[in-house]
N, CA, C and O atoms as a DFTB+ gen file, in Angstrom:
376 C
 N C O
     1  1       0.834      -1.170       0.000
     2  2       0.000       0.000       0.000
     3  2       0.889       1.247       0.000
     4  3       1.819       1.356       0.799
     5  1       0.597       2.168      -0.889
     6  2       1.390       3.388      -1.003
     7  2       1.062       4.339       0.138
     8  3      -0.087       4.449       0.568
     9  1       2.096       5.024       0.620
    10  2       1.862       5.992       1.686
    11  2       1.468       7.324       1.082
    12  3       1.872       7.667      -0.029
    13  1       0.686       8.053       1.818
    14  2       0.218       9.345       1.358
    15  2       1.307      10.387       1.604
    16  3       1.936      10.398       2.662
    17  1       1.522      11.248       0.636
    18  2       2.520      12.304       0.766
    19  2       2.093      13.324       1.802
    20  3       0.941      13.756       1.835
    21  1       3.030      13.697       2.638
    22  2       2.725      14.714       3.643
    23  2       2.856      16.098       3.019
    24  3       3.769      16.362       2.238
    25  1       1.939      16.959       3.375
    26  2       1.994      18.352       2.909
    27  2       2.146      19.234       4.138
    28  3       1.464      19.048       5.146
    29  1       3.041      20.184       4.035
    30  2       3.329      21.053       5.159
    31  2       2.812      22.453       4.872
    32  3       2.922      22.949       3.751
    33  1       2.253      23.077       5.882
    34  2       1.751      24.435       5.722
    35  2       2.925      25.404       5.691
    36  3       4.027      25.086       6.136
    37  1       2.668      26.579       5.162
    38  2       3.700      27.613       5.104
    39  2       4.121      28.014       6.517
    40  3       5.291      28.303       6.766
    41  1       3.170      28.028       7.427
    42  2       3.473      28.385       8.816
    43  2       4.441      27.378       9.438
    44  3       5.387      27.761      10.125
    45  1       4.198      26.093       9.194
    46  2       5.069      25.047       9.730
    47  2       6.476      25.174       9.141
    48  3       7.469      25.087       9.863
    49  1       6.550      25.381       7.825
    50  2       7.843      25.519       7.169
    51  2       8.605      26.722       7.723
    52  3       9.810      26.647       7.966
    53  1       7.890      27.827       7.919
    54  2       8.537      29.032       8.442
    55  2       9.058      28.803       9.854
    56  3      10.157      29.237      10.198
    57  1       8.265      28.121      10.664
    58  2       8.673      27.853      12.043
    59  2       9.938      26.989      12.080
    60  3      10.861      27.265      12.845
    61  1       9.972      25.940      11.245
    62  2      11.132      25.055      11.190
    63  2      12.342      25.811      10.631
    64  3      13.452      25.665      11.143
    65  1      12.135      26.614       9.589
    66  2      13.233      27.377       8.994
    67  2      13.807      28.376       9.989
    68  3      15.021      28.570      10.043
    69  1      12.944      29.011      10.774
    70  2      13.427      29.962      11.776
    71  2      14.262      29.261      12.837
    72  3      15.269      29.801      13.294
    73  1      13.850      28.068      13.227
    74  2      14.653      27.289      14.175
    75  2      16.027      27.000      13.593
    76  3      17.040      27.102      14.284
    77  1      16.052      26.638      12.322
    78  2      17.320      26.318      11.669
    79  2      18.193      27.568      11.538
    80  3      19.413      27.494      11.683
    81  1      17.567      28.713      11.266
    82  2      18.327      29.945      11.131
    83  2      18.921      30.401      12.461
    84  3      20.009      30.977      12.495
    85  1      18.212      30.144      13.546
    86  2      18.706      30.532      14.867
    87  2      20.028      29.856      15.188
    88  3      20.915      30.465      15.786
    89  1      20.158      28.597      14.791
    90  2      21.407      27.879      15.002
    91  2      21.583      27.312      16.397
    92  3      22.685      26.892      16.751
    93  1      20.513      27.290      17.208
    94  2      20.590      26.722      18.555
    95  2      20.789      25.210      18.507
    96  3      21.471      24.639      19.358
    97  1      20.194      24.569      17.511
    98  2      20.255      23.116      17.351
    99  2      20.781      22.778      15.971
   100  3      20.783      23.618      15.071
   101  1      21.216      21.570      15.817
   102  2      21.674      21.126      14.502
   103  2      20.473      20.819      13.619
   104  3      19.350      20.663      14.100
   105  1      20.727      20.737      12.343
   106  2      19.675      20.394      11.377
   107  2      19.095      19.022      11.720
   108  3      17.887      18.809      11.618
   109  1      19.958      18.102      12.123
   110  2      19.527      16.744      12.466
   111  2      18.557      16.765      13.642
   112  3      17.542      16.070      13.624
   113  1      18.865      17.558      14.661
   114  2      17.995      17.635      15.844
   115  2      16.644      18.250      15.497
   116  3      15.605      17.778      15.957
   117  1      16.662      19.290      14.695
   118  2      15.411      19.946      14.287
   119  2      14.566      18.990      13.457
   120  3      13.352      18.911      13.644
   121  1      15.203      18.261      12.540
   122  2      14.480      17.311      11.693
   123  2      13.850      16.208      12.540
   124  3      12.706      15.821      12.304
   125  1      14.588      15.704      13.517
   126  2      14.048      14.646      14.380
   127  2      12.885      15.169      15.222
   128  3      11.887      14.476      15.414
   129  1      13.021      16.378      15.714
   130  2      11.967      16.973      16.539
   131  2      10.653      17.114      15.764
   132  3       9.577      16.847      16.300
   133  1      10.750      17.533      14.508
   134  2       9.552      17.790      13.699
   135  2       9.196      16.625      12.777
   136  3       8.233      16.709      12.015
   137  1       9.961      15.552      12.843
   138  2       9.725      14.339      12.063
   139  2       9.704      14.602      10.559
   140  3       8.797      14.175       9.844
   141  1      10.727      15.313      10.104
   142  2      10.917      15.551       8.670
   143  2      12.348      15.176       8.322
   144  3      13.185      15.002       9.208
   145  1      12.625      15.053       7.042
   146  2      13.962      14.683       6.595
   147  2      14.887      15.903       6.715
   148  3      14.465      17.024       6.434
   149  1      16.127      15.697       7.125
   150  2      17.061      16.810       7.271
   151  2      17.254      17.637       6.000
   152  3      17.489      18.843       6.077
   153  1      17.158      17.006       4.846
   154  2      17.308      17.779       3.604
   155  2      16.151      18.761       3.428
   156  3      16.331      19.829       2.843
   157  1      14.959      18.407       3.932
   158  2      13.818      19.326       3.883
   159  2      14.092      20.544       4.746
   160  3      13.812      21.674       4.347
   161  1      14.644      20.309       5.938
   162  2      14.946      21.423       6.838
   163  2      15.983      22.336       6.179
   164  3      15.841      23.559       6.208
   165  1      17.011      21.752       5.594
   166  2      18.046      22.543       4.911
   167  2      17.449      23.331       3.748
   168  3      17.799      24.491       3.535
   169  1      16.557      22.704       3.005
   170  2      15.905      23.379       1.875
   171  2      15.051      24.552       2.332
   172  3      15.095      25.627       1.735
   173  1      14.278      24.346       3.385
   174  2      13.436      25.426       3.911
   175  2      14.290      26.561       4.463
   176  3      13.939      27.733       4.328
   177  1      15.407      26.209       5.082
   178  2      16.327      27.223       5.601
   179  2      16.875      28.055       4.445
   180  3      16.914      29.283       4.528
   181  1      17.297      27.394       3.370
   182  2      17.826      28.082       2.198
   183  2      16.761      28.980       1.568
   184  3      17.053      30.110       1.177
   185  1      15.524      28.478       1.470
   186  2      14.440      29.283       0.911
   187  2      14.187      30.522       1.769
   188  3      13.941      31.608       1.245
   189  1      14.248      30.352       3.069
   190  2      14.037      31.481       3.973
   191  2      15.128      32.530       3.791
   192  3      14.844      33.727       3.763
   193  1      16.362      32.086       3.669
   194  2      17.467      33.026       3.469
   195  2      17.313      33.777       2.149
   196  3      17.514      34.990       2.098
   197  1      16.963      33.068       1.093
   198  2      16.760      33.706      -0.209
   199  2      15.565      34.659      -0.170
   200  3      15.598      35.736      -0.767
   201  1      14.528      34.257       0.528
   202  2      13.337      35.089       0.638
   203  2      13.593      36.371       1.402
   204  3      13.015      37.411       1.086
   205  1      14.453      36.307       2.404
   206  2      14.776      37.505       3.171
   207  2      15.471      38.540       2.300
   208  3      15.235      39.739       2.451
   209  1      16.314      38.092       1.404
   210  2      16.985      39.023       0.498
   211  2      15.954      39.775      -0.336
   212  3      16.065      40.986      -0.527
   213  1      14.956      39.055      -0.828
   214  2      13.915      39.676      -1.650
   215  2      13.056      40.635      -0.835
   216  3      12.665      41.691      -1.333
   217  1      12.763      40.282       0.402
   218  2      11.947      41.145       1.256
   219  2      12.627      42.491       1.444
   220  3      11.986      43.535       1.316
   221  1      13.917      42.476       1.745
   222  2      14.627      43.722       1.967
   223  2      14.878      44.476       0.669
   224  3      14.951      45.705       0.670
   225  1      15.007      43.762      -0.421
   226  2      15.237      44.416      -1.707
   227  2      13.991      45.157      -2.181
   228  3      14.105      46.253      -2.731
   229  1      12.837      44.600      -1.986
   230  2      11.607      45.236      -2.474
   231  2      10.861      45.987      -1.382
   232  3       9.823      46.589      -1.657
   233  1      11.352      45.970      -0.172
   234  2      10.674      46.613       0.949
   235  2      10.409      48.088       0.730
   236  3       9.298      48.553       0.985
   237  1      11.405      48.845       0.261
   238  2      11.218      50.277       0.077
   239  2      10.295      50.558      -1.095
   240  3       9.477      51.475      -1.019
   241  1      10.401      49.801      -2.171
   242  2       9.519      50.002      -3.324
   243  2       8.080      49.686      -2.975
   244  3       7.159      50.361      -3.435
   245  1       7.884      48.656      -2.159
   246  2       6.531      48.259      -1.767
   247  2       5.873      49.366      -0.942
   248  3       4.704      49.690      -1.151
   249  1       6.623      49.939      -0.011
   250  2       6.071      51.009       0.828
   251  2       5.760      52.241      -0.009
   252  3       4.756      52.912       0.230
   253  1       6.601      52.547      -0.978
   254  2       6.379      53.699      -1.828
   255  2       5.113      53.500      -2.666
   256  3       4.346      54.443      -2.861
   257  1       4.893      52.286      -3.160
   258  2       3.688      51.989      -3.920
   259  2       2.442      52.130      -3.069
   260  3       1.415      52.614      -3.546
   261  1       2.521      51.709      -1.807
   262  2       1.392      51.874      -0.894
   263  2       1.108      53.351      -0.663
   264  3      -0.049      53.772      -0.632
   265  1       2.161      54.129      -0.503
   266  2       2.011      55.563      -0.273
   267  2       1.339      56.224      -1.470
   268  3       0.447      57.057      -1.305
   269  1       1.765      55.856      -2.666
   270  2       1.179      56.437      -3.876
   271  2      -0.292      56.056      -4.009
   272  3      -1.100      56.872      -4.453
   273  1      -0.646      54.847      -3.637
   274  2      -2.046      54.416      -3.697
   275  2      -2.892      55.219      -2.717
   276  3      -4.011      55.615      -3.044
   277  1      -2.372      55.462      -1.526
   278  2      -3.109      56.238      -0.523
   279  2      -3.301      57.670      -1.012
   280  3      -4.385      58.238      -0.881
   281  1      -2.244      58.247      -1.575
   282  2      -2.337      59.618      -2.089
   283  2      -3.364      59.688      -3.217
   284  3      -4.154      60.630      -3.286
   285  1      -3.350      58.698      -4.091
   286  2      -4.318      58.671      -5.196
   287  2      -5.747      58.605      -4.650
   288  3      -6.619      59.333      -5.124
   289  1      -5.993      57.757      -3.674
   290  2      -7.324      57.641      -3.077
   291  2      -7.752      58.946      -2.412
   292  3      -8.908      59.356      -2.516
   293  1      -6.813      59.589      -1.731
   294  2      -7.137      60.858      -1.067
   295  2      -7.455      61.956      -2.083
   296  3      -8.361      62.759      -1.861
   297  1      -6.725      61.998      -3.182
   298  2      -7.017      62.984      -4.223
   299  2      -8.393      62.738      -4.826
   300  3      -9.127      63.685      -5.108
   301  1      -8.743      61.485      -5.022
   302  2     -10.068      61.167      -5.550
   303  2     -11.152      61.621      -4.582
   304  3     -12.175      62.163      -5.002
   305  1     -10.934      61.404      -3.303
   306  2     -11.914      61.799      -2.288
   307  2     -12.037      63.322      -2.239
   308  3     -13.143      63.848      -2.112
   309  1     -10.920      64.032      -2.338
   310  2     -10.950      65.495      -2.346
   311  2     -11.757      65.996      -3.537
   312  3     -12.572      66.908      -3.395
   313  1     -11.538      65.406      -4.707
   314  2     -12.296      65.804      -5.892
   315  2     -13.777      65.557      -5.718
   316  3     -14.601      66.391      -6.091
   317  1     -14.115      64.412      -5.152
   318  2     -15.527      64.075      -4.922
   319  2     -16.172      65.070      -3.960
   320  3     -17.289      65.526      -4.205
   321  1     -15.500      65.404      -2.893
   322  2     -16.040      66.341      -1.908
   323  2     -16.141      67.754      -2.472
   324  3     -17.069      68.487      -2.129
   325  1     -15.214      68.141      -3.320
   326  2     -15.257      69.463      -3.945
   327  2     -16.471      69.579      -4.861
   328  3     -17.174      70.589      -4.835
   329  1     -16.718      68.555      -5.665
   330  2     -17.880      68.560      -6.544
   331  2     -19.169      68.613      -5.721
   332  3     -20.099      69.345      -6.060
   333  1     -19.216      67.843      -4.652
   334  2     -20.399      67.828      -3.789
   335  2     -20.617      69.194      -3.140
   336  3     -21.749      69.671      -3.073
   337  1     -19.555      69.819      -2.668
   338  2     -19.660      71.135      -2.039
   339  2     -20.150      72.171      -3.028
   340  3     -21.021      72.980      -2.707
   341  1     -19.584      72.150      -4.258
   342  2     -19.996      73.121      -5.280
   343  2     -21.462      72.919      -5.631
   344  3     -22.195      73.895      -5.788
   345  1     -21.902      71.679      -5.757
   346  2     -23.299      71.395      -6.096
   347  2     -24.233      71.910      -5.001
   348  3     -25.256      72.531      -5.291
   349  1     -23.877      71.650      -3.758
   350  2     -24.728      72.092      -2.657
   351  2     -24.712      73.606      -2.488
   352  3     -25.731      74.194      -2.124
   353  1     -23.579      74.246      -2.745
   354  2     -23.521      75.711      -2.606
   355  2     -24.339      76.386      -3.700
   356  3     -24.939      77.432      -3.451
   357  1     -24.381      75.822      -4.901
   358  2     -25.226      76.361      -5.965
   359  2     -26.701      76.201      -5.610
   360  3     -27.514      77.082      -5.892
   361  1     -27.037      75.082      -4.996
   362  2     -28.431      74.848      -4.617
   363  2     -28.886      75.778      -3.521
   364  3     -30.038      76.213      -3.530
   365  1     -28.023      76.097      -2.578
   366  2     -28.378      77.010      -1.500
   367  2     -28.355      78.465      -1.962
   368  3     -29.102      79.290      -1.436
   369  1     -27.509      78.789      -2.935
   370  2     -27.370      80.152      -3.419
   371  2     -28.536      80.588      -4.292
   372  3     -28.781      81.788      -4.418
   373  1     -29.255      79.666      -4.893
   374  2     -30.351      80.018      -5.809
   375  2     -31.544      80.542      -5.114
   376  3     -32.537      80.876      -5.760
């Protein structure tokens, strides 16, 4: 009978990778603790290290894009309120 492949959640992988990055225990000890193969722990550790480089590389661009989106939304709201104010002032002025 074939065994079913185990699937690991991203949270589990991150937790194991963080343990490996800390360096308190060996890869072998971490793998035994979580009942996974040591090569999986090494792979997740490597992915975490590579991912951290990308996070810091795009971190400033991501924040700038968020800022531009907020500014765009605020400008749209200002335009909407200006049109509403002008419409209401014309109605009261008549």
